[in-house]
Phi, psi and omega in degrees: 000143177225134176244128180244125175266123186237147174220128182267101179263008181257182177265002183274137176246002178246081184255152180234138173259120186239127174256111188276049176217094185286359184271003178282135185284316184220133174222118174248131186236139175230142174256127184245125178209126180056048178060021178240126182254133178239126181286123183269333180150172180227116183232177179129173182294330180270004179253156176302139184287142176236126181266029186296324184243022177123176185277047179230161174265030178294152182261102185229131181233143172285139178251120176278059186248107182285157177303135178080358181257171179221163180186187181227151176240127176257129180241126171251120187234146174218135182205145175277348180256169178308129188271085175261133187234078175281103185265133177229145175249122183237151162278160182299318182295316181294322180295318180294324177296316179296319179296322179296317177298318180296321178298322179296313180297314182292326176297318176297319179298313180297320180298315180299313183295319180291321178299316179296322180294314181295319180299313181287331174296319178298319178296319179299316180294337181276316187249352177058036175269121185294342177300319180291324178298313179291331177292320176298314178299322179294316179300313182294321179292321176297316179300313180297320180294317181294321177295326177295323182291335178261004171095016183261321186303315178304326180290317184289318185288301186202090183299329185268349182259094182294334179298314178292322181298317182287337181265354190300311186295317183290322178292315181293329175298316179295315180298319179298317180297317181293317179297321178298318180295317180292323176297316178300318183297319181277328183286318183254000179055050182294332179294341176260320184275329180227066185297334183290344182277349184298317181295320179298323179299318179296324177295322177295318177301319179296322179295319175299320178298322177297317179299316178295320179296319177298318180296316180291333180281355178108345178274070190289323180295313179297319179297317179296318180295320177297315180298317180296316181294314180296324179298316180296314180294322181293324176298317177295324179296315177294322178298320179296319178297317179298321180295315181295320179290324176298322178296335179284355179091010180273111190299321176303332177297325178293316178299316180295322180298315179295312182298316182289330177295317178296314180295323180296325176300317177294320179297313181297322177297318180295317180293317179296329175294317180293328181272004176082011180278339176233151180290154179274099181233176177297326180290311181293330181290322184253016182293322182291318174301319178297316178296324180292325177297313179298320180296315181299320180295313181295321179293326176296320174300318180297319178294320177296317178295327178297324176298317178297318179298316180296321179295318178296317178297322179295315179297318179296317180294324178295320178296317178296319179296321178296317179298314179297321180298318179294318177299317179296321179298319178297314180297320180297317179299319180292327184275344184302316181297314180297318181295319179298319178297316180293325179296316179298316180296317181293321179298317179297318179295319179295322179296317178296318179296321180295317178298318179296320180296319178297317179297317180296318180296319178299317178297319180293321177298315178298321179296319179294320179296317179293328177297318178295317178295326177298319177297321179298309182293326178297319178295316179297315180299321180296318183290324184275327188296326182298305178297327177297319178296322178301314182294311184298318184289339182265353181293313181298313177300325179296318179295319179296317179297321179294319178298321178298317180296320179295323178295319178295319180297321178295323179294319177299319181294327180294338180270010187297324182287343184257001181258137181300145183300322182296340177268320187283325185300314178300324181292318180295323178297315179297320180296319180291321180297318181278349179055059187300321183298317178295320179299322179296318178295320180295322179299319179297319179292320180298314180297321178297320178296318179299316180298317180296317179297319178297319179296318179295319178297317178299322179295320178297317179300317178296324179292329179298332182294334180251012185261138173216140181253157176274138177293153179294144179265356183249145175291140177220147174282118186231155176272108182293326177300320178294322176297320178296315180296320180297317179297318179295325177297317178297320180273011186310311182303317180294317182291317182295323187279338191240324190227163171266126183253127178241124180244126177235078187262116178280171180285120184245145170286162177291136186253133178284117189196175168266096190301318181297321180293320178294324175300325177294321176299312181300318182295318180298316182292314180295321179296317177299321180296316179298317180293325179292325179290332176062228184265016181297139179274345181251024180297142185214133177235130180244128179243125181231149174217147179199168180266139176244114173057018175079341182244007177206159180235156181233135178232130182238138173237116182234136176232162179256037180284194185288348181077182183228143171288167185299320184292334176279315182301324183287350185238005189293339180267003178283140177298140176070005178272124180212150175256004181278165177294157179300130180095349182262347180194152181264344183078018181250348186303306182285332175296318176296317179300318180298315181294323178295315179296319179296324177297330177274010181058035177248187179229147174230127182232156179229135175238125184201147172213155185298127178084356184245007178083185184223144177226127173258134180237122180245128177240125183233141174287149180291319180248154181238067182294325182293322179296318179298317179297319180296317180292328178292000000 
């Protein structure tokens, strides 16, 4: 509460009481005379705006004070900001003259700031330098904040929304600080020159957020004090960054240091006025707008100089680039001869390496093919060798038994003179009838033939181990199920001894193919499956075949082995890629299988995951019209 004792010693009867602080939230005024109180009005940021005395939120009341009379004015005031009450008594004419002068000054200030904003916006649109964009935002935020401090912004933004009017200055102060910081970061490249300051900047942003939160939560005095304190510290913080960068010899830092020092003087004057350290006068009230104008001018000089600096740096870099280019051109000319010589040598070496690689690959392919054929002949030899051994091993006992019988027969014949004729004659007749002597000779020949046949069969078995046939070069319609069964028969010993084999072969049409090559594919896949199962007692391989859409067939080989990780599965069809120990595999088996299936215009896919086994899926067309066309 404030009580003012007034006496009108002039001849004017139209007097105005003016409080030159538009930041007060609520002011209620009463005029007291002769124990009679008259309510003069209720003004302030939290009150509905009245344009009675101009486009300001100034606090002005009519005084019903006649010439020669006296009275008192009671003021009840409430504000979240420092409550400074500069009271002035004006005549209407003098007040309007003062307002007109103030409008002129503020109009010039607004004009200067808008011209600078538009000018720098045009530069930003021309060169797309983000420093100019943040500078334009900074100019506009400073302009809005300064107008709020003199009471104009609430009128312009929202005359009827007192909530926005009362929050304008504190919000615009925060926005101005953030825009200043972002402009500094892009203008002086503080994130590169002073990287350690980035974290501190975020802490200042958080402090501004705390101040705004306090204000919105109802603790308006505490929020305003926090914002004012953080603003002062933040201004010093930005000044320190400009000083450090200026010390580094970066000329834009010097311009920013001068401009910010001038503006900081205005800010500190404004803050000291709010804290009661300086009197509330016209100079202290408008010191910050004056400082902001000077700052904007100096920063514009800095931005213009920055263009010169960038141009000089560009020219210097272009000169350096030209020098380097000439040096490089000289070096390139000198190196061309050497490089050409090395290229020829390298090309020759690569050609030799390529020829050697082709020869090696051909040899490895032949070796893989022979390995498959070796498995085939080993299976056949195993199946045939057992019965041949049975025959061969029984020939000698048969001969011994025959000799024993002949010896007994000779003994019987030696007893012929001692046997009664009635007993011996029937036996001799039977012997003559059966022609025993000839039969004995035939038995010897038969046993010799058996021995010779067994020896020849054994020789054939031995020959199979070194035998390999060439695959057919012509397409033939073949039964793939029969090829699968033949391959399984060849691998029979391995399959019977190690795994459980399940065959689910559907009825397939005859497929036009190179049957021998496909048998090699089946053998490679089945062999890999058996090797993957290892010594497991529960190993299982499932082979399925079926028709797809009538024009293609599908064959699947699935095992319950350890499976493959993704990095192995993605490379199993690459030549020479193997996970086996050195000497145990060439890494060409599945690569050959892939090429054979591709030659048949089919696809081969593998699905596998660790611990879930592996499945190969082969899809082949029934007919091969493209192959026929190619061969034609």
